[in-house]
VEXKOLKOL-509882 format. One record per atom (N, C-alpha, C): x, y, z. Coordinates in steps of 0.02 Angstrom, whole numbers, plus 32768, in hexadecimal, padded with zeros to 4 digits. Each point is the difference from the previous one (the first is absolute). Example, Ala and Ser with C-alpha at 12.3 -4.5 7.8 and 13.67 -1.06 7.14 Angstrom:
REM residues 2
82947EE481867FD3803B8000802D803C80007FEE80357FDC802A803B80037FD980378025
END
This chain:
REM residues 236
6679291898597FF17FDE7FBD7FE17FBE7FFE7FD37FE27FEA7FDB7FBF8007803D7FD37FDD80107FE5803580307FB87FDB7FCF7FDF7FB580317FFE7FC77FD77FE27FC0804C7FB87FFC7FCF7FDF7FE380207FCC7FDB803280167FC4803C7FDD800F803C80277FBF7FE27FF27FB67FD97FEA7FF57FCC7FF97FBF7FE7803F7FF27FE1800680447FCC803E7FF6801480397FF68030800F800F8022804B7FF880167FE97FB2802D7FDB7FE2800B80067FD27FB67FFA7FC37FEB7FE87FF77FB480147FEC7FE2804D80067FFC7FF380357FE5806C8016802280237FE0804A7FED8001803980367FBC7FEE80037FC47FF17FBF7FEE7FEE7FDD7FB97FBB803A7FEA7FC77FF980337FCC801C7FEB7FEF804E80038024800D802B800580537FFA801C800A7FBB804D7FF17FE0801780027FCE7FE07FFE7FD17FD47FD180007FD17FFB7FC27FD1802A7FFC7FE2800C80427FB680387FFC804180407FDD8032801B801B802180377FDB7FF180197FB880137FA47FE18018800A7FC07FB57FFB7FDC7FB97FEA80287FC67FFF7FE57FF8804580027FF4802380237FEB80538017802C80317FC2804E7FDC7FFD8016803B7FD87FF67FF97FB17FFF7FB57FE87FE37FEB7FD07F9A80247FED7FEB8002801D7FBF8025800A8009804A7FF58035801780317FF780487FF0803380197FBD800E7FBC7FDC802D800D7FD0802B80348004801D7FDA802D80498014802680447FBC7FF9803F80007FF380317FDA801580067FE3803D7FF07FBB800880067FE3803B8045800D8015802D800F7FF8805B7FFD80127FF1804680247FDB803F7FDD800A803980227FDC7FFC804B7FD97FD680237FF380068032802C7FBC803C801F802C802780297FDB80377FCB7FE3804680177FD380037FE57FE4804B8034802580377FFD8006803D8012801B80267FCC7FCA803C80317FDF80197FE17FC780358008803380447FD37FE980277FF5803C8031802E7FB4804C802B8018800180057FC980438006800D80557FD08041800980097FFF80607FDF7FC77FF680317FF2804E7FEA7FC2802E80157FBC7FFA801280087F9E7FFD7FB87FEB805C7FDC800A7FFE7FB9801A80347FF7801A80377FF67FB180527FFA8024802180037FBF7FE07FBA7FCD80007FD780147FF27FB27FFE7FC180137FD17FDA801280117FCC802C7FD17FFA80067FC5804080438012801980237FC5801B7FDD7FC2801E7FD4801C80257FE37FD17FE47FC37FC77FD17FEE802E7FC87FE27FEF7FCF802C7FAC7FFB804180187FEA80187FCB803380147FE08043800D8012802380097FBB80167FBF7FD480037FCC80147FF17FB47FD67FCE800A7FE07FD5802780087FB780027FD67FF980227FC7803C803880157FEF80267FD18015806480197FFC800180368003803B80138043801D7FF5801680537FF4803880177FF97FF3804480167FD9801480177FFA804A802B7FD77FF880298019801980457FEF7FE9804D7FFE804480097FBC801680367FF28033800E80088002804280268030801E7FEA800280667FFB804380077FCD7FF480457FEB8048801E80168005804080347FD8802B802180098033806080047FFA80228030801A80207FF47FF7802C7FE580277FF17FFC8038801F7FCA80307FE87FB27FEA7FBC7FF07FD9800C7FC67FE580197FDF7FC08008804D7FD980267FE07FBB80467FFD801880208024802A80437FED7FF180157FC380087FEC7FD1802680147FBA7FFD7FF67FD07FC97FD380187FF07FE97FD87FCB802A7FFE7FC88006803E7FEF8033802B7FD5804B7FD7800280077FEB804680347FF77FED80007FB680167FD67FD080167FFF7FBB7FF17FF07FD57FB67FE5803B7FD47FF67FF67FBD802B800A7FDD8030803580188034801F7FC580157FD27FCD7FFC7FCE7FF680187FD87FB97FB17FD57FED7FE08034800B7FB57FF47FD1801880287FC57FCF7FF17FD2800580217FCD7FB8802A7FE68009803680387FBA801E80148013804780047FED80387FF67FFF8043800D7FD2801980447FFF8028801C7FD5800A80497FFF80577FEA7FA57FF8800A7FFD805A80087FD1800D804E8019804780157FD58002804E7FC280187FEB7FC37FE780197FBE801F7FEE7FD28002803980268009803A7FD58027803680098044800D7FD58012804880258046801880297FFE800D803C80417FD8804C7FFE801C800C80358026802B800080577FFE8042802C8038800E7FE2800C80468006803580197FFD804F7FE180257FE97FFF803480437FCE802B800A7FC77FED7FEC7FEB7FD6800D7FB97FD3801480047FAF8006803B7FFD800F7FE87F9B805A7FF6801C801380218020804D7FE6800B80017FB77FDB7FCD7FD38019800D7FBD80137FCA7FE47FA97FE280317FE27FEC7FDE7FBF802280217FC3802A80297FFD8021801F7FC780337FE27FF67FF57FD57FB680377FD57FEC7FE07FC080097FE87FDA802B7FE57FD280027FC27FE27FE67FD5802E7FD87FDA80007FD87FF180207FBC80037FD87FE37FF1800A7FB07FD680427FF47FC57FF880247FC4803C7FF17FDF801280437FF0803180207FE8801580337FA780197FCD7FE97FDF80177FB080227FF47FE5801D80198006801780507FD480288024801C803A802E801A80387FBD8025802780207FB18038800A8000800980267FBA8035801B7FFC804C800C803180117FFF801780548019803C80007FE4800980567FEA803E80257FFC803C7FEB801E7FE5800B805C80317FE4802E80227FC37FFE7FDA7FDB7FE980097FB57FF1803B7FF67FC17FFE801E7FD0801880097FB38048800E80147FF3804F802480458029800C801F7FC080397FF97FF1801780307FCF8039800F7FC77FE57FDF7FCB7FD080267FE17FD7803380017FD17FF980547FEE802F80197FD7803A801C801C7FFB800D803780317FFF803F80307FD17FFB7FCB7FC88010802C7FCB801C801E7FDC7FB77FE67FF27FDC80157FEC7FB5803C80167FEF800A80448003803480357FF5804B800680477FEC7FDF802480207FE58041802D7FC07FDC7FC47FD57FE980297FC17FF1800F80047FBE800280337FC2802880047FDE7FC47FDE7FC17FDC7FF680137FC07FD07FC47FC080437FFD7FE57FD67FC07FAD80057FEA7FC67FE880147FD6802880187FCC7FCA80197FCA7FFF7FCE7FD07FE47FDA7FC47FEB7FE97FD08016802A7FCE800F7FFF7FDD7FFE80147FAA80187FED7FD1800E80247FBD7FE77FDD7FD78041802E7FEA80337FF67FE6801C803E7F907FEF800980047FF5802E7FB67FE880207FD4802F7FFD7FCF7FF17FDE7FC9804380007FB37FDB80177FEC802C80417FCA7FF480117FBF80047FD57FE87FD17FE87FF4800B7FBE7FA27FFD80017FF47FE6804B7FBB801180207FF5803680188023802180217FFA804680257FEF7FED803A80217FC280387FF07FEC803B802C802C802C7FD87FFD802F802B8034803080357FD880297FD57FC9800180417FD7803E80237FD97FD48012800E7FC6802D7FF87FE6803C80277FD2804C7FE78010802A803A7FCF800680027FC08033800D7FE98009801E7FB57FF580387FD8801880167FE07FE880347FD57FBC80027FD87FE1804180267FD3801C7FD17FFD80047FB37FDD7FEB7FDC800A80227FB7800080357FE37FD5802F8029800380447FEE8056801D801C800F80177FD3803C8030801F80527FC77FE87FEE7FC47FFF80407FD77FED8018800B7FC87FF480257FC0802980017FDD803680357FFD7FE7802E803B8035803D801A802B7FCF80337FE47FE1802680377FD1802C80317FCC7FD57FDE7FEA7FC5802D7FD27FE1804080227FED7FF8804B7FD58029802D800580308003802F7FF7800E8037801C80108034803D7FB180057FDB7FC67FFF80327FD7802380337FDE7FC97FD080217FB180367FF27FDC804880117FEB800B80498038803D80338007802B7FC7802C7FEC7FDA801A80277FCB803A801F7FCD7FCE80578008801080267FCA7FCB80007FC37FF47FEF7FD480537FFC7FB780147FD77FEA7FF17FC8802D7FEB7FAB7FD1800580077FF77FB67FE07FC87FED7FD97FFD7FB37FBA7FEE80077FD880307FFC7FAF7FD77FF17FE47FF47FBE7FE27FCD80227FF67FBF7FBF7FBE7FF17FE67FBF803280387FCC7FE380037FEA802380487FBD7FDF80037FCA800A80317FD57FBA8019800A7FFA80437FD07FE9801E7FCB800380277FC17FCB7FFB7FDC8014803D7FC47FC9801280008018803A7FD27FBB80257FA880117FEE7FE87FF67FDC7FAE800E800A7FD77FFA80417FC6801B800D7FEF8005803F7FD67FCD800B7FF87FB0803F7FEA7FD47FF87FD47FF47FF77FD57FF07FD97FD17FD87FF47FEA7FAA7FE47FCC7FEF80257FD57FBA7FEC7FF67FEF7FB28007802F7FC97FF37FF27FCB803B801E7FC580347FC97FF8802080247FCF8002801C7FD07FCE7FFB7FDE7FED80357FBF7FF18059800F80117FFA804F7FF2803E8024804B80397FF380397FD97FEE803B80078010801580257FC47FD07FEA7FBB801F80127FC5800180527FF37FD3801E800F80048045800780478026801F80087FDD80298037801F8022804F7FED7FD980017FC77FDE80337FE87FE28009802D7FB37FB280107FF0800480317FB98019803F801A7FEE801C802F8014804A802A806C7FF27FFB80087FD9801C80397FE97FFF802580227FC47FF07FD57FD880127FEC7FC5800780477FC67FCB8011800E7FDA80407FE28044804E8019801B7FE5805780238035802580437FFA7FD9801A7FC6800080337FE77FD6801080227FBB7FD480097FF7800380067FB3800880357FEC7FE1803F803E800180468004803E8027800180067FCE803F805F8024801080287FE57FC180087FB77FF880387FFE7FBD7FE580357FCB7FB2802E7FF27FF580167FC0802C803F800E80258029804580228031801380447FEF7FE480147FD27FFA803D7FE17FEB8043802A802B7FF07FED80508042801C802B803F7FEE7FE0802A800E8010804D7FD47FEE800B7FF18047800D7FA97FF3801E7FD080327FB57FD880237FD480077FC87FD37FF280287FD37FC87FD17FE47FC6800C7FE87FD87FD27FC77FD480387FC97FF37FC27FC47FDF801B7FF27FCC7FE980337FC27FFC80047FC27FF17FD77FD980237FEE800680477FF37FD5801C7FBE800C80337FDC7FE280007FAF8017801480067FA88035801C801380397FED7FC380307FC4800980347FC17FC87FCD7FAA8010804180017FC47FE47FCD7FE180467FD97FBB7FF2802F7FC7801A7FC77FEB803480147FC580417FEC7FD17FE97FF97FD2803B7FE47FB87FE47F9D7FF47FF57FE7803F801B7FAF7FFA7FED7FF480267FBF8031801F7FE57FF8803E7FB98030800F7FD480387FBE7FF68037800F7FE37FEB7FF97FB47FDA7FC87FF67FEB800E7FB67FD580297FF27FD9803880257FEA80367FDE8021804A7FF080457FE28043804880397FE980207FFA7FCA80007FAE7FDD801F7FFA7FB67FDC80177FDC7FB57FFE7FFF7FF080247FCA7FFB803E7FE28008802D804A7FF8804A7FFD8047801A8006802F7FE57FF080537FFF7FE98034800480317FE87FBD803380457FFF803580427FDA7FE98030801D8015802D7FDB7FF180367FD4802D7FE7800D805180067FE180227FCD7FF880227FFC7FBA801F7FBA7FE7802480357FE380497FC8800E803D802A7FEA803C7FCB7FD5801380187FBD800F7FC97FC9800980257FDE80407FE07FEB8021801D7FCF804F7FDB7FD07FFF7FC5802080267FC77FC180077FEB7FC67FE6800480197FB77FE67FD47FD980257FD17FEE80458007800880497FD47FF57FEC7FE4803A801A800F804180197FE880407FC77FFA80337FC980087FF97FC98004803880048038801A7FC87FFC802F7FEA8042803780448017801B80048038801B8018800D80258002800F804C80277FEA803A7FE67FFF8044801E802B80208020803D7FD3803C802780387FFF803A7FB7
END
């Protein structure tokens, strides 16, 4: 993470929040229907505290081993934690119950493991299903084809709640290129919602990061995951 002056982090938080409001209004949406998830990978606790003071209320972590000490250090802070990175099944036990929402459930087997661990802990875990919206061979996630049937299977798991979808579009130098992928994810969520699968809702669309979150808001995002636009470039 690039070192930034304290006031710079605060200004960047306010700039992102303002841009979200403007994008929502442009699309005829209520700004309060979109929430900023600050991606805090490699960010120090002090840097996160600065962001919280500037208005951050949801923090997203990618790595279990990095997240847990931060959660402990910020236990008294008025924030909620989301897990937004790739989750290995062997680390599910450490994640269940520690995060309000897991964005990145990318396989039936992972959903089953989360359900099992949540059941052992006597808890329920809210999740999003990660969709490989660009059909990239190097990326995990569910493919659009057949997802409705898989959602029906996962709906039978009693200790997870499917709240919506998440996607990371293929990388591009032109943010506008992501729009078609965001539209596809929204349409997929609408198709799943139309099936009225018991226990499944499509209330959340987690899409859009630092370079294209405004476009994601215009196309229906309810959660945008923004890191470098707030904290600077990552170095790890």
